[in-house]
C-alpha positions in Angstrom: -4.9 -8.7 28.0 -1.8 -6.8 26.6 -1.3 -6.0 23.2 1.6 -8.3 23.1 -0.7 -11.2 24.2 -3.4 -10.0 21.7 -1.2 -10.6 18.8 0.4 -13.6 19.7 -3.4 -15.2 20.0 -4.0 -13.4 16.8 -1.4 -15.2 15.0 -2.0 -18.8 16.7 -5.5 -18.5 15.6 -4.5 -17.6 12.4 -2.2 -20.4 12.2 -4.7 -22.6 13.5 -7.4 -21.9 10.8 -4.9 -22.3 8.1 -3.6 -25.8 9.7 -7.1 -27.1 10.8 -10.0 -25.7 8.6 -11.4 -27.8 5.9 -10.4 -24.7 3.6 -6.6 -24.9 3.7 -5.6 -28.1 6.0 -4.7 -29.7 2.6 -2.0 -26.9 1.8 -0.7 -26.0 5.1 -1.7 -28.5 7.5 1.1 -30.7 6.4 4.5 -30.7 6.2 6.6 -29.7 3.7 7.4 -32.7 0.7 9.9 -33.7 -1.5 8.2 -31.8 -4.2 8.3 -28.6 -2.6 11.9 -29.0 -2.2 12.7 -28.1 -5.4 11.5 -24.6 -4.9 13.0 -24.4 -1.9 16.4 -25.2 -3.2 16.0 -22.8 -6.0 17.6 -19.5 -6.5 14.9 -16.5 -6.7 16.4 -16.1 -10.3 15.6 -19.8 -11.1 12.2 -19.5 -9.7 11.2 -16.5 -11.4 12.5 -17.8 -15.0 10.3 -21.2 -14.7 7.2 -19.1 -13.2 7.2 -16.9 -16.3 7.8 -19.9 -18.6 4.9 -21.4 -16.6 7.0 -24.4 -16.3 6.2 -23.8 -12.2 2.8 -22.9 -10.9 3.3 -19.5 -8.5 1.0 -20.8 -6.0 2.9 -23.7 -5.3 5.8 -22.2 -5.1 4.2 -20.0 -2.6 2.5 -22.6 -0.9 5.9 -24.7 -0.2 7.7 -21.4 1.1 4.5 -20.8 3.4 4.4 -24.6 4.7 8.2 -24.3 5.5 7.5 -20.9 7.3 5.0 -22.4 9.4 7.4 -25.3 10.2 10.1 -22.6 11.4 7.5 -20.8 13.1 6.4 -24.1 15.1 10.0 -24.5 16.1 11.4 -20.8 17.0 8.0 -18.6 17.0 9.7 -16.3 14.1 6.8 -15.1 12.5 5.1 -12.2 13.4 2.4 -11.6 10.6 0.8 -14.9 8.7 0.2 -13.5 5.1 -0.3 -16.9 3.3 -2.9 -17.2 0.3 
């Protein structure tokens, strides 16, 4: 198996784990939600401000972007590394 094929298999196994395992399926095994959109539509400046003021949970922001990244990868195979949670 080539290095490229090994890397693809590793990436797909990581995605499978995030979307199907009992540990993460409730976080990454579902599509983005309406609640996620407030994070995804905000500027970095606004996100930082709201997190610093404890108005938003930073984990929820990262998880929203993680769900969006997994959706994009499903369509385009754009991710090279999976570093979520």
